[in-house]
N, C-alpha and C positions, 0 to 999 in steps of 0.2 A: 342609587336615589332612594330606593325603599329598602327595608329589612325583609327578611323572609317571612317574619311574623306579619308585617303589616299586609304584604302580598297575600299571605293565606288568609289574612282577615278579610280582605277586599274580594278575593275569590269565593269566600264562603257566603258573603253577602249576596252573591248571585245565584247561590243554590238553595236559598232559604224558601223559595216558593215553587220548588219542583224541577227546576233545570237540573240536568244530570252532568253538564260540563259547563265550566267558565274559563275563560282566557284573558289575559291582559297582554297586549302588545305595545311596547314602548319604543319609540323611534327618534333619533337625532340624525339628521341628515345634511351635510354640506353638499352643495351643487355648484359648479363655476362653468363658464363658457367664454372662449375667446374666439372671435371669427374675423379672418382677414379675406379681403377680397382684392383681386389685382395688386398685391403688395401693400395694401393699406389696412390698418385695424380698424374695422368699422364698427365692432361692438365688444365689450368686456363687462363681467359681472359675476357675481355669485352671492350665495347666502346660505343660511340655515334655515332647516325646517325641524320644528318639533311637535310630536303629538303622541296620543295614545288610542288605541282601538280596543274595545271591548267587546266579547262575543259570548253568548249564552246559547247552548243547545239543550235541547229535550228529545231525545232520539235523533231526528234528523232535521227536526224543526229548528230553525237558527234566527236570532235577532243579533242586530250588530249596531254599535253606536261607536262614535269617535270624538275627540275633542284636540285642540291645539293647547289646551291647559292640562299640563301633566302632573298637577297636584293631587295630593292624597284626597282632598275634598271633591275635587272634579270626577276622579274614579269611582269614588263612593257614590256620587249622584248619577254617574252612568249605570253602575250596577243595579241601583236602586230603580232607575228608570225601566231598565230592560227587563229585569225579574218581573215586573208587572205584567208581562206577557204570559206568565205561567201561573197556575193554581193547583199546586198539589203538595205532597209532603217534602218537607226539606231532603237535601242531600249533603254528605260531608266531602270535605276537601282532603285529598291525601297531602301528606307533609311534603314539601318540596325538597327535591333531591339536591345532588351537587352539580355545580356546572362543569361541563367538559372543556377542555381547552379549544378554542377555535385557532385556525390556521390563517396567519395573516404575514405574508411573505414578502411584504413590500419593500423594495431596495431603496427607491427614491420617493418618500412620501410628497404628496401633492403640495403641502403648505411650506416645503424646503425650497421649492423652486419660485423666483419672483415672476410676476407678470409680464415683465419686460423680457426675461429669459425665455418664456414661454412664446411670447409674440415674435421673437426673432426667429425661431424654429418655423413657425408658420409662415411668416413672411418668405423665408428662404424656399419653402415648398410651394408657396404660391407663385412664385417667380420662375422656379422649374417649370410648372404647368403653362405658365403664359408665355414663355421663351420658346416654347415648343413650336407654334406656328402664330403668324400674325393674324389669322382668322380667328384664333380663340380670344373671344370678347370678355368672358368671365373667367377668373381662375381663383376657386375659393380654397381655403384651409381653415379648419375649425378644429378647435381643441375642446371636447367635452369631457368633464371629470366630476365625479361624486363620491363620496365616501358616506356610507350608510351604517350607524350603529344601532342595533337593535337588542332588546331584552324581552323574552317571552316567558310567561309564568301561566301554568293552567292548572286546574283542579285534579288532574291525574298524576300531578307530582313533577311536571317538567318545568324546570328552572335553567334557562340557557341564553347566552349572549351570543353575539356574533359581529364581526366587522367586515364589511364589503367595500372594496375599493375599485372603482372602475374608471378607466381611461380609454378614451376613443378618439381617433383622428379622421375627420371626414375630409376627403380631397374631391374636389369637383371642377368640372370643366363645362363651358358652354362655347361652341363654335358656330359661326354663322358665314355663310357665302350667299349673299343675294337671299332669295326666299328659303334656302336651305338651311335649317337648324338642327344641332344635334348636341346631346349632353351625355357626359360619362362621369363615373364617380367611384371612389373605392372609399370604404369606412371601416378600417381595422379597429378592434377594441380588444381589450385584455383586462383581466382581473389583476391589476398591476398600477403601479404608480408611474412617474416621469420616466422610468426605465423602458417605457414603451417606445421612445426614441432610439434606444439602443437594441431593443429585442426585435425591431421591425425594421426593415430597410425602406423607410418612409419615401426617401429621395427617389429609389428605383419605381415604387409605387406612383409618385407624382409624374414620372417620365412616362409610365404607361397610362395614366390617365390622359396625358397629352396626346400620346400616340393613338388611343383608343377613339378618342372624340374626333380626331381627323379622318381615321379609318372609316368610321361609320356615318360621316357626313355625306359621303359621297357613295354609300353603299346602295345597291338596288334593293327595292321593296321585295318582301318575300311573297312568293306565290303560295296560296293556300293549297294544301295537299296532305295525303296521309302517307307517312314515311317512316323509316327508322331514325331515331333520333339518339345522338351520342351527347349525354349530358355530362359536363366537365365536372371537376371536384370542387371541394369548398362551398360556396353559395348556392351550387347546384342541388345541394340537399334541402333547399327550402320546399320543393315539392313534398319530400318525405315529411319534413316537419309539419306542413300544413294539411296536407291531404291524407296523412297516416298517423302522425305524431298526435295531433289534436284528437283524432277519434280513439286513440288509445288512452286518453285521460279518463279516469274514473268518474270525473264530472259530467262526462257525456255517456260513457258505457253505463253508469249505473242507472241512467234514466231510460236506457234503450235507444238513445239518439246517437248511435254509432254502428256502421257496417260491420265492426268487429264484436260487438256484444254477443256474449255466449260462445265465442270461438276459441277459447283457449285450448291448445293442444291440437288446433286443426291447422291444416295447410292454407296459408292465407298469401303467401308470396312464392316466387320463384325460388327453387331450391338454392340458387347462388346469393341470396339475401339473407344476412344476418344483421340485427340491427339492436343498437343501445340507446340509452339515455344515462349519461354520467353526470351525477350533480357534483362530483368533487375532483374533476380533472384539473390539475394544478396550472393556474394561469390562465384559464379559459374564460372568457367573457360571461358566461352563463353560470359559473361556479359559485357555490356557497358552501361553507363547512357545515352549516345547519340550515334546514328549511325554515320558513316562516311561521312554522308551529313548533320549532325547537327540536325536531328530529335530525339526527345524522343523515346527511345526504349520502348516497351510495351510486354504484354502477348497476343500472337496472337491464337486465336481458328482456328485450322486447319481441324479437323474432330471432329463431335460430334455424338456419337453413331452410327458411320458408315456413317454419312452424310457428304459430303464435304462442310466445311463453309468458307473457306478463304484460300487465298495465301499468299505468302510473297514478298513483293514489294518494289523495290528502286523508286527513281524518274523518270529515263528515261524509263524503261521497263513498269512502271506504266502509263506513258503517252502513250505508244503505245496501250494498251488496256483500257484506261480509267479507271485505278484503282488506288487509293489513296495509298501513301507511308505507309508502315507498321512499319517504323523505321528500316528496314531491309537492308539499303545500307550499305556494308562494303567492305573493302579493306585491303590488306597486309600492304601498306605503301603508302607514296606520289608517288611511280612510277607506281601506278595503279589507273585506273578510279573505281569507286565503282559499284557493281551489288547486285541484291537481293541475300541474303546470310541467313543461319540459324545462331542462337546464341546457345540457350539451347533447343534442340528439343527432344520431349519425348511422349510416350504413357502413358497416366494418369492411376493411380491405379484402380484396380478393387476390389473386396470384398473377394477373396479367399485366402487362405493361400497356398504358392507355395508347400508345402511338399503333400497337397491334390492332387494337379494336378499331382505330379509324381505318388501317390498312385493310380491314376485312369487312369494310362497310362499302359495297359498291357503290351506293347512292343513298343520300341522307342528309340530316342538318346535324352540325356540330354546334350545341349551345354551350358556348364557352362561359357565359355568365349570365345568370337569370337576375330578374328585377322583382317588382312588385306584382300582385295578383289577387285573386279571391278565391275562397273555398267555402263549400257549406260542410261542417264538420259532420253533420247528420248523414250526408250521404257520401261525402268525400269527392264530390265534383269540384273541379278547378279549372282555372286559367291562369297562366303567368306569362309574363313579357319576357321575351329573350333581349336582353341588353346588348349583348354581343354575340353574334352567330355567324357561322360560315357554311356554305354548302359542301357536302363530301361527294367526290364524283371519282368513280373508279379508285377508291381506297385514298385520295388526297384532298387535302382542304384547298379549295379553289376561291371563289369570290365571297366576300363578305356581304351579308343580307341584314336588313333592319326591319322593325316591324313585325317581326315573327311573335306568334303567340302559342303556347302550348296549352292544350285543352284536352281534359281526360277526366277520369274517375280513379281516385287513389287506389281503391281495391283492386282494380284491373291492371292500373299501370306496374304496381309492384309484382304482378304475376307475368308480365312481359319483359321483365328485366331479364336479358340473356347473358351479358357480358359484364364483370366487375373488375377495375383494375385495382393496382396496388399502391395508389398514390393520395390517399385520404388526406384531406386537408378541411379546414373550418372556415366558415364565414359567419359574421356577426349581424345581429339585428335585435330590434325590439319587438316582441311578441306582445299583441293586445289581445285580450279576453277578459272575462268577467272579473277576474281580481286585478284588473288594470295591465299597465304596459311595464314588461320586464325585460332584462337582457337575457338573451338565449343565443348560444351557438346552433349553427346547422352544418352538416358536414356529410362528407362522402367522398370515396374515390370517383374516378370517372366511371360511368356506367353506360350501358347501351339499352334503350328500350327498343323492342323489335318492330313496334307498330305504334305511331302516336298522330293524333290530330294536330296539324300545325296551321294555325291561321295566319293571314297577312292581308296587305292591301292590295298586293299584285301590280304589276305595271313598273316601269322605270320612273325613276324621279324626274 
């Protein structure tokens, strides 16, 4: 769209009144969605979003502006307006470097498949859910897809583009029997195109959704108590993501708003815990080749055998605490300045079979699948709903329970992990923070927390 010389001129405009960093973020994103309920297509649509974000920094002081007009004149106006926040000697722009190649391994591009073909796949999945039981009153299947093309240029010489293709299938069910109601869902997503229907057994997942909603429709309510909890793999990692991952972002650490601030090299978790955030794991929902500041993403070691080894940093918050960027600057769109964010965050595999962990638990809760919750990043205090749970009695899974809530403090919980299995998988979600909502993976093998407070309503249905 613009030559290097034009971009350098625009970046230089931002530095003429004392800013020491200027940045241009250009975006072109297509997004589409098709939703099916009970075998009928109820909505379908899509469209493109274009825009530009401009950022100026002086030290850690930041001003940001954006526009859906991506013309030279528009960016020039943004730069001129924003630089009015500073009044000092001008600074110079470093010459823009060469782009590095981004990785785009999409096998079946989104635009190569017709809406009719996509709808047929969703209708089939909806029928599989609905046909499981006549008490299932809603059987949903939604395809969410978007492709984001970005170009980042800044006064430090970065000149980088990237293409991110995201595809997600949301399967859901609602069952009712009199006054009893229950819902269930699965929502796998990948950094890939329509090949997601070949890479993931979505028909099996649709059957699982139907089975789950009927299992928990008649489950007993959880009795509140303190007990050992075995948290299953995949989306079970959401507790680590929320209660530990966010406090390890320098956007919080650099302000002292984290229980892990100043603890590099110290023991912060059980010695069986090793954890990473990987920005470039092929095919993963949270993957990008480059972050939204134009830096190459990488695999960042966070915790090794219980010892805090690193944080996740963007450019600005890294400057505040003299910590290098880890390729973790992310943003939802051109409307947001970037901040330090996670990509694919997980607890690494241990050596045990998860069945043995259950066998060695005399009494406790098996949290098979977690749902939503809340967390205070400054303290790590959290509560998370258990979407699917079973009681463990004498080393065996017994009755299903519903309404369980895991309550705790992230820094304490990771100290109490005493068993880690070898069955790591990932779950996908949209993570919201200061720089908007972005795709992220959470992951872990099955783990056991020796003691947790489990909330619940108590009593039978």
